[in-house]
Backbone as CSV, one residue per row, in Angstrom:
resi,resn,N_x,N_y,N_z,CA_x,CA_y,CA_z,C_x,C_y,C_z
1,MET,-21.893,-79.466,-80.374,-22.622,-78.251,-80.671,-21.638,-77.085,-80.713
2,CYS,-21.835,-76.174,-81.624,-20.966,-75.014,-81.769,-21.505,-73.870,-80.929
3,ASP,-20.656,-73.320,-80.058,-21.106,-72.212,-79.198,-20.689,-70.854,-79.740
4,GLY,-20.182,-70.825,-80.970,-19.802,-69.556,-81.584,-18.383,-69.132,-81.286
5,HIS,-17.693,-69.863,-80.445,-16.308,-69.529,-80.123,-15.377,-70.358,-80.986
6,GLN,-14.426,-69.697,-81.553,-13.462,-70.365,-82.419,-12.219,-70.676,-81.592
7,THR,-11.720,-71.878,-81.718,-10.516,-72.227,-80.994,-9.313,-72.001,-81.894
8,THR,-8.273,-71.426,-81.322,-7.043,-71.184,-82.064,-5.876,-71.638,-81.210
9,SER,-4.784,-71.916,-81.862,-3.596,-72.360,-81.149,-2.917,-71.189,-80.462
10,GLY,-2.086,-71.481,-79.499,-1.325,-70.448,-78.811,-0.427,-69.684,-79.764
11,ALA,0.183,-70.399,-80.712,1.058,-69.736,-81.690,0.266,-68.786,-82.568
12,GLU,-0.923,-69.200,-82.953,-1.772,-68.335,-83.782,-2.213,-67.109,-82.977
13,ASN,-2.550,-67.324,-81.723,-2.921,-66.195,-80.858,-1.766,-65.210,-80.724
14,ASN,-0.558,-65.737,-80.516,0.617,-64.866,-80.387,0.851,-64.068,-81.658
15,LYS,0.671,-64.708,-82.807,0.848,-64.026,-84.091,-0.187,-62.919,-84.252
16,ASP,-1.431,-63.224,-83.898,-2.497,-62.219,-84.001,-2.256,-61.052,-83.045
17,ILE,-1.774,-61.330,-81.861,-1.484,-60.257,-80.898,-0.362,-59.375,-81.431
18,GLU,0.669,-59.981,-81.994,1.777,-59.196,-82.564,1.294,-58.363,-83.748
19,THR,0.457,-58.944,-84.580,-0.119,-58.198,-85.705,-0.942,-57.030,-85.193
20,LEU,-1.742,-57.257,-84.176,-2.548,-56.194,-83.587,-1.669,-55.084,-83.022
21,ARG,-0.592,-55.447,-82.358,0.355,-54.462,-81.810,0.928,-53.591,-82.937
22,ILE,1.319,-54.233,-84.023,1.876,-53.515,-85.170,0.820,-52.617,-85.809
23,LEU,-0.376,-53.144,-85.982,-1.456,-52.348,-86.572,-1.790,-51.128,-85.733
24,LEU,-1.883,-51.310,-84.436,-2.197,-50.174,-83.565,-1.143,-49.083,-83.693
25,ALA,0.119,-49.462,-83.683,1.196,-48.477,-83.833,1.094,-47.778,-85.187
26,HIS,0.826,-48.549,-86.226,0.693,-47.982,-87.572,-0.482,-47.014,-87.639
27,TRP,-1.621,-47.413,-87.111,-2.810,-46.557,-87.152,-2.591,-45.257,-86.382
28,ILE,-1.931,-45.353,-85.237,-1.655,-44.151,-84.431,-0.777,-43.190,-85.214
29,GLU,0.292,-43.704,-85.805,1.203,-42.856,-86.579,0.509,-42.298,-87.820
30,HIS,-0.275,-43.112,-88.476,-1.008,-42.691,-89.669,-1.978,-41.556,-89.318
31,ASN,-2.708,-41.721,-88.236,-3.635,-40.672,-87.799,-2.893,-39.387,-87.451
32,LYS,-1.741,-39.530,-86.798,-0.957,-38.350,-86.421,-0.554,-37.555,-87.664
33,SER,-0.124,-38.257,-88.686,0.272,-37.611,-89.932,-0.905,-36.846,-90.536
34,HIS,-2.058,-37.491,-90.606,-3.242,-36.827,-91.149,-3.679,-35.659,-90.275
35,GLU,-3.633,-35.862,-88.969,-4.024,-34.790,-88.048,-3.174,-33.545,-88.272
36,GLU,-1.869,-33.729,-88.379,-0.969,-32.591,-88.600,-1.292,-31.883,-89.912
37,ASN,-1.544,-32.670,-90.953,-1.882,-32.106,-92.255,-3.208,-31.349,-92.190
38,PHE,-4.184,-31.906,-91.510,-5.471,-31.234,-91.344,-5.287,-29.896,-90.646
39,ARG,-4.483,-29.874,-89.600,-4.292,-28.626,-88.841,-3.598,-27.560,-89.705
40,GLN,-2.663,-27.990,-90.538,-2.019,-27.041,-91.459,-3.048,-26.443,-92.408
41,TRP,-3.915,-27.270,-92.940,-4.917,-26.785,-93.879,-6.019,-25.994,-93.186
42,ALA,-6.290,-26.301,-91.948,-7.248,-25.485,-91.187,-6.707,-24.070,-91.047
43,GLU,-5.402,-23.972,-90.746,-4.765,-22.662,-90.615,-4.775,-21.920,-91.957
44,LYS,-4.446,-22.621,-93.033,-4.465,-21.998,-94.363,-5.873,-21.545,-94.724
45,SER,-6.852,-22.371,-94.431,-8.246,-22.017,-94.718,-8.657,-20.759,-93.970
46,GLN,-8.223,-20.667,-92.726,-8.519,-19.492,-91.915,-7.926,-18.243,-92.579
47,LYS,-6.675,-18.348,-93.008,-6.006,-17.219,-93.653,-6.660,-16.852,-94.986
48,LEU,-7.306,-17.807,-95.616,-7.999,-17.560,-96.877,-9.406,-16.993,-96.664
49,GLY,-9.741,-16.765,-95.404,-11.055,-16.217,-95.097,-12.165,-17.250,-95.078
50,LYS,-11.794,-18.508,-94.967,-12.765,-19.604,-94.951,-12.887,-20.169,-93.542
51,ALA,-13.425,-19.343,-92.643,-13.513,-19.709,-91.231,-14.330,-20.981,-91.014
52,GLY,-15.424,-21.131,-91.747,-16.256,-22.325,-91.597,-15.526,-23.585,-92.012
53,VAL,-14.791,-23.488,-93.104,-13.988,-24.618,-93.572,-12.920,-24.947,-92.535
54,SER,-12.261,-23.910,-92.047,-11.219,-24.090,-91.044,-11.769,-24.784,-89.799
55,GLU,-12.937,-24.363,-89.377,-13.558,-24.955,-88.179,-13.847,-26.441,-88.380
56,MET,-14.377,-26.796,-89.550,-14.702,-28.205,-89.811,-13.445,-29.056,-89.926
57,ILE,-12.417,-28.523,-90.566,-11.157,-29.274,-90.671,-10.543,-29.450,-89.286
58,THR,-10.616,-28.424,-88.457,-10.106,-28.522,-87.088,-10.864,-29.581,-86.307
59,LYS,-12.180,-29.631,-86.477,-12.980,-30.663,-85.799,-12.577,-32.059,-86.278
60,ALA,-12.296,-32.184,-87.568,-11.841,-33.473,-88.098,-10.496,-33.849,-87.474
61,ALA,-9.599,-32.870,-87.356,-8.290,-33.123,-86.725,-8.471,-33.535,-85.270
62,ASP,-9.373,-32.867,-84.580,-9.646,-33.216,-83.182,-10.202,-34.639,-83.064
63,ALA,-11.053,-35.017,-84.008,-11.614,-36.372,-84.003,-10.525,-37.417,-84.251
64,LEU,-9.599,-37.107,-85.148,-8.474,-38.021,-85.378,-7.618,-38.154,-84.126
65,LYS,-7.395,-37.041,-83.435,-6.621,-37.072,-82.187,-7.323,-37.948,-81.167
66,ALA,-8.640,-37.797,-81.058,-9.403,-38.623,-80.111,-9.307,-40.096,-80.493
67,ALA,-9.414,-40.401,-81.779,-9.296,-41.791,-82.227,-7.921,-42.349,-81.876
68,SER,-6.891,-41.548,-82.094,-5.534,-41.987,-81.766,-5.367,-42.217,-80.274
69,ASP,-5.995,-41.377,-79.467,-5.935,-41.565,-78.011,-6.567,-42.894,-77.608
70,PHE,-7.694,-43.254,-78.241,-8.328,-44.536,-77.958,-7.438,-45.693,-78.408
71,LEU,-6.821,-45.551,-79.577,-5.928,-46.592,-80.073,-4.707,-46.756,-79.170
72,LEU,-4.175,-45.641,-78.686,-3.041,-45.692,-77.778,-3.425,-46.408,-76.479
73,GLU,-4.600,-46.106,-75.981,-5.084,-46.772,-74.771,-5.249,-48.271,-75.030
74,ALA,-5.767,-48.624,-76.187,-5.897,-50.045,-76.536,-4.540,-50.724,-76.566
75,LYS,-3.560,-50.028,-77.131,-2.197,-50.580,-77.234,-1.609,-50.873,-75.852
76,LYS,-1.961,-50.057,-74.872,-1.466,-50.261,-73.506,-1.978,-51.565,-72.902
77,HIS,-3.095,-52.079,-73.432,-3.712,-53.278,-72.889,-3.279,-54.549,-73.610
78,ILE,-2.362,-54.417,-74.547,-1.863,-55.599,-75.287,-0.906,-56.376,-74.382
């Protein structure tokens, strides 16, 4: 009977863990790049008199930072 659990070899598990480690690092760096760009545009939007736009872009940047913090915490548990 199948209990829904898939069995994998130790080598396959090690490969998946290494892939996950690489992905987490990539996602963190990718988010950081976008976050920085968002903050630059939030500042530009503010200077253009678009306070509402600036606020929403800043919130998006903050959300990316929070996502990166969660990813970093996940990476610590690898």
